[in-house]
Each structure stands twice: as structure tokens, then as C-alpha cells.
C-alpha positions as CSV (number, residue, x, y, z in Angstrom):
1,E,10.5,7.9,21.3
2,R,10.7,9.2,17.6
3,D,12.0,12.8,17.1
4,L,9.2,14.3,15.1
5,V,11.3,16.9,13.5
6,T,13.7,14.4,11.6
7,F,11.3,11.3,11.5
8,R,10.4,10.7,7.8
9,P,7.3,8.3,7.9
10,S,7.5,5.7,5.4
11,V,4.7,5.6,2.8
12,A,3.8,3.0,0.4
13,V,1.7,3.8,-2.7
14,F,-0.3,0.8,-4.2
15,D,1.6,0.6,-7.8
16,Y,-1.1,-1.4,-9.7
17,G,-0.4,-0.1,-13.5
18,I,-3.3,2.7,-13.1
19,G,-2.7,6.2,-14.8
20,N,0.0,8.6,-13.2
21,L,0.5,7.4,-9.7
22,R,3.9,8.9,-9.4
23,S,2.4,12.4,-8.7
24,A,0.8,11.3,-5.6
25,Q,4.2,9.8,-4.7
26,K,5.9,13.1,-5.3
27,A,3.6,15.1,-3.4
28,L,3.9,12.8,-0.5
29,E,7.6,13.3,-0.4
30,F,7.0,17.0,-0.7
31,A,4.9,16.7,2.3
32,G,7.4,14.8,4.3
33,A,7.2,11.3,3.8
34,E,9.6,8.5,2.3
35,A,7.1,7.5,-0.4
36,I,7.7,4.4,-2.5
37,L,5.5,3.3,-5.3
38,T,5.6,-0.1,-5.0
39,N,3.6,-3.4,-5.7
40,D,5.5,-5.4,-3.2
41,K,3.3,-6.9,-0.6
42,S,6.1,-7.1,2.1
43,I,6.8,-3.2,1.8
44,L,3.2,-2.4,1.8
45,K,2.6,-4.1,5.0
46,E,5.7,-2.8,6.7
47,A,5.1,0.9,6.0
48,D,3.7,3.4,8.0
49,G,1.0,4.0,6.1
50,V,-0.5,3.4,2.4
51,V,-2.1,5.3,-0.1
52,L,-4.4,3.9,-2.9
53,P,-4.8,6.5,-5.9
54,G,-7.2,5.8,-8.5
55,V,-7.8,7.1,-12.0
56,G,-9.9,6.4,-14.6
57,A,-12.9,3.9,-14.4
58,F,-13.8,2.0,-11.1
59,G,-13.9,-1.3,-12.9
60,R,-10.7,-1.2,-14.6
61,C,-9.0,0.3,-11.6
62,A,-10.6,-2.9,-9.5
63,E,-9.7,-5.3,-12.1
64,A,-6.0,-3.7,-12.2
65,L,-5.9,-4.3,-8.5
66,V,-6.9,-8.1,-9.3
67,E,-4.5,-8.8,-11.9
68,S,-1.6,-7.2,-9.8
69,D,-2.9,-9.5,-7.0
70,L,-3.2,-6.6,-4.6
71,F,-7.1,-6.6,-4.4
72,S,-7.3,-8.6,-1.4
73,L,-4.5,-6.7,0.6
74,A,-6.1,-3.5,-0.1
75,A,-9.4,-4.5,1.3
76,S,-7.7,-6.3,4.5
77,M,-5.5,-3.0,5.0
78,A,-8.6,-0.4,4.5
79,E,-10.6,-2.6,6.8
80,K,-7.9,-2.5,9.5
81,A,-7.5,1.3,9.2
82,A,-10.9,1.7,9.6
83,S,-10.7,-0.3,13.1
84,G,-7.9,2.0,13.8
85,G,-5.0,0.2,12.5
86,K,-2.2,1.4,10.1
87,P,-3.3,4.7,8.1
88,F,-4.7,4.4,4.8
89,L,-5.5,7.2,2.3
90,G,-7.5,6.7,-0.7
91,I,-7.6,9.4,-3.5
92,C,-10.3,9.8,-6.3
93,V,-11.2,6.1,-7.6
94,G,-9.2,5.0,-4.7
95,M,-12.0,6.5,-2.6
96,Q,-14.7,4.9,-4.6
97,L,-13.2,1.6,-4.7
98,L,-13.8,1.6,-0.8
99,Y,-17.5,1.1,-1.7
100,Q,-19.6,-1.9,-2.8
101,E,-19.8,-1.4,-6.1
102,S,-20.3,1.7,-8.6
103,D,-22.9,2.4,-11.5
104,E,-20.0,2.9,-13.7
105,S,-18.9,-0.8,-13.7
106,V,-22.0,-2.8,-13.1
107,G,-21.1,-6.4,-11.9
108,V,-17.7,-5.2,-10.4
109,D,-16.8,-5.3,-7.0
110,G,-15.4,-2.8,-5.0
111,L,-13.2,-3.3,-1.8
112,G,-16.6,-3.0,0.1
113,I,-15.2,-1.4,3.3
114,I,-18.0,1.3,3.3
115,S,-21.5,0.0,2.3
116,G,-23.2,2.1,-0.6
117,K,-23.0,2.4,-4.3
118,V,-20.9,5.2,-6.3
119,K,-23.4,6.8,-8.9
120,G,-22.8,9.4,-11.6
121,I,-23.0,13.1,-10.7
122,E,-26.6,14.4,-10.8
123,G,-27.8,17.8,-12.0
124,D,-27.3,20.2,-15.0
125,V,-23.6,20.3,-15.1
126,K,-20.7,19.3,-17.1
127,I,-19.5,15.9,-16.8
128,P,-16.7,15.3,-15.7
129,Q,-16.4,17.6,-13.2
130,M,-12.8,18.9,-14.1
131,Q,-12.1,22.1,-12.1
132,W,-11.1,23.7,-8.7
133,N,-14.1,23.7,-6.4
134,E,-14.7,25.0,-2.9
135,L,-14.4,22.5,0.0
136,K,-17.4,22.5,2.8
137,C,-15.5,20.7,5.4
138,D,-16.0,19.3,9.1
139,F,-13.1,21.4,10.4
140,T,-13.3,19.2,13.7
141,H,-11.5,16.2,11.6
142,P,-7.9,16.1,11.8
143,M,-7.7,15.9,8.1
144,F,-8.2,19.5,7.9
145,N,-6.4,20.9,10.9
146,G,-4.7,24.3,10.1
147,I,-6.9,24.4,6.7
148,E,-8.1,27.8,5.9
149,K,-11.8,28.5,5.7
150,N,-13.4,27.6,2.5
151,P,-10.5,25.6,0.6
152,W,-10.1,25.1,-3.0
153,V,-9.1,21.7,-4.3
154,Y,-8.9,20.0,-7.7
155,F,-11.4,17.6,-8.8
156,V,-11.5,15.2,-11.7
157,H,-14.6,12.6,-11.8
158,S,-17.8,11.7,-13.4
159,Y,-18.8,9.6,-10.6
160,S,-19.4,10.3,-6.7
161,A,-19.9,8.1,-3.6
162,P,-23.1,8.8,-1.5
163,K,-23.1,10.9,1.4
164,T,-23.0,8.8,4.4
165,R,-22.1,9.3,8.1
166,E,-18.1,8.6,6.9
167,S,-18.2,11.7,5.1
168,V,-16.5,15.0,6.2
169,A,-16.1,17.2,3.5
170,F,-18.5,18.1,0.5
171,C,-18.5,20.2,-2.7
172,D,-21.4,21.9,-4.7
173,Y,-21.8,20.6,-8.3
174,G,-25.0,20.5,-9.5
175,T,-25.7,18.9,-6.1
176,E,-24.2,18.5,-3.0
177,V,-21.2,15.8,-3.8
178,N,-19.3,13.8,-1.1
179,A,-15.8,15.3,-1.3
180,A,-14.0,13.2,1.7
181,I,-14.6,10.4,4.0
182,A,-13.0,9.2,7.3
183,V,-13.4,6.1,9.5
184,K,-10.6,6.1,12.2
185,N,-7.4,6.0,10.2
186,L,-9.1,5.1,6.8
187,W,-9.2,8.6,5.0
188,A,-10.3,9.1,1.6
189,T,-10.5,12.0,-0.8
190,Q,-12.6,12.4,-4.0
191,F,-10.3,15.4,-5.1
192,H,-6.7,15.0,-5.7
193,P,-4.8,16.3,-3.0
194,E,-1.6,16.0,-5.1
195,K,-2.7,18.6,-7.4
196,S,-4.7,20.9,-5.0
197,G,-1.6,23.4,-4.1
198,E,-1.2,24.3,-0.5
199,T,-4.4,22.8,0.8
200,G,-3.7,19.6,-0.7
201,I,-0.2,19.2,0.7
202,A,-1.7,20.4,4.2
203,I,-4.0,17.6,4.1
204,L,-1.2,15.2,2.9
205,K,0.9,16.3,6.0
206,N,-2.3,16.0,8.3
207,F,-2.4,12.4,7.1
208,L,1.6,11.9,7.6
209,S,0.7,13.2,11.4
210,T,-1.4,10.3,11.9
211,L,1.9,8.1,11.0
212,K,4.0,10.0,13.3
213,S,1.7,9.7,16.4
214,D,1.1,6.1,15.5
215,G,4.2,4.5,17.4
216,T,4.4,1.7,15.2
């Protein structure tokens, strides 16, 4: 049995040549993980959990996954996590990629784990949403264990996934925006936990706690 005090779960961050992925790696390390930024499939498969960050355009991120030969692996790992397998966390465009498609990049397939299309933020608001915003959370979900009521987190996005039964958090920005989803061990956030101070680190620690109790 693992000693949860000394156990540092291994987390592999998909390195597919998109933006600054090192900030996610550093935040995971701060939260208590042995985090590695890698495009090595064997390391991704062997880690206790994986993280798919994403910045920029949906289409560019999807194409970069294909170019890195990681698209199929990301899809299969996300699908297994949604069935209770190895935990998987998507961040920002990494959350959007879990859906089938996006109006931002017509004709480009997402990973297709969750049905629906990512669309532009609606309402008379500044695009992109680049700010701190208040979360309305489902506090019964372990993603938000120990999180203070009405937490604030940091967003940078022009598009958002639809609200579905998988949604566990929202924010108000012109309309009610889907801010986080969860299906068993598949978690994803539209906001950036690695840029969201203590609340973000607490959410990452909650993700790591699913690895600690996983027993694999």
C-alpha cells in the first residue's frame, strides 16, 4: 500500500509543440506530482495520469496532435478515463478537443469523446474572455473538494463547449459558459488552473488525489 504522504504520482503532460505547456508542468509539480512534458508514448502510457493542455486555435491544436502522432493515443486515453480508467485532465483547448468539432476550425475533427460542438462565446462581451471570473461549481464533485465558495479562476478563450450533463462548473460571461466537465476519471477545465492561484493548485491537487487512490 502506498504511503500517501511520500507518494508523488507521475503525471505525463502531452508535449505536442503547442504554446507554453511548461507552466502546466510546473504547476503540477508544485501540487505534488512528478510531472514530465513528453511526446514519448510509452511514458504517457505508463504515467499514473496524463494532462492535455491546449492554447490557441482548436484546429491548430488538433493538427499538432496528429503531426506529433499523439492524436489516437490522446483519444484512447481520454475514452478510457471516461470509463473509469487512468485519470486524464484536459485544460483550455485541451477541454475543447474532447468534443467532436468546433466552429473555430470547421472540418477539423476533435477527439470526439463527448458529443457536441464548441462554439463562439455569445453575448455582448469582449472577445476573448481574458480575465479572472467567478465559478459556479457543483461542490459535490471531487474536482472541487476543499475549494472555497464562489472561487475565482483565470480564463483566456473565445470559444466554449456547450453545457451538457458532463458540466460541473460554469461562469457568467455574456451568457452561462461551460467552465469544467467531468466523466468518471476524465476531467477538463476551460479555465487555466495553472494560472488560477491557490484555487487552481487545489484543483490540481484534487486531480492528483484521484491518482493516489487509483492503486495502479
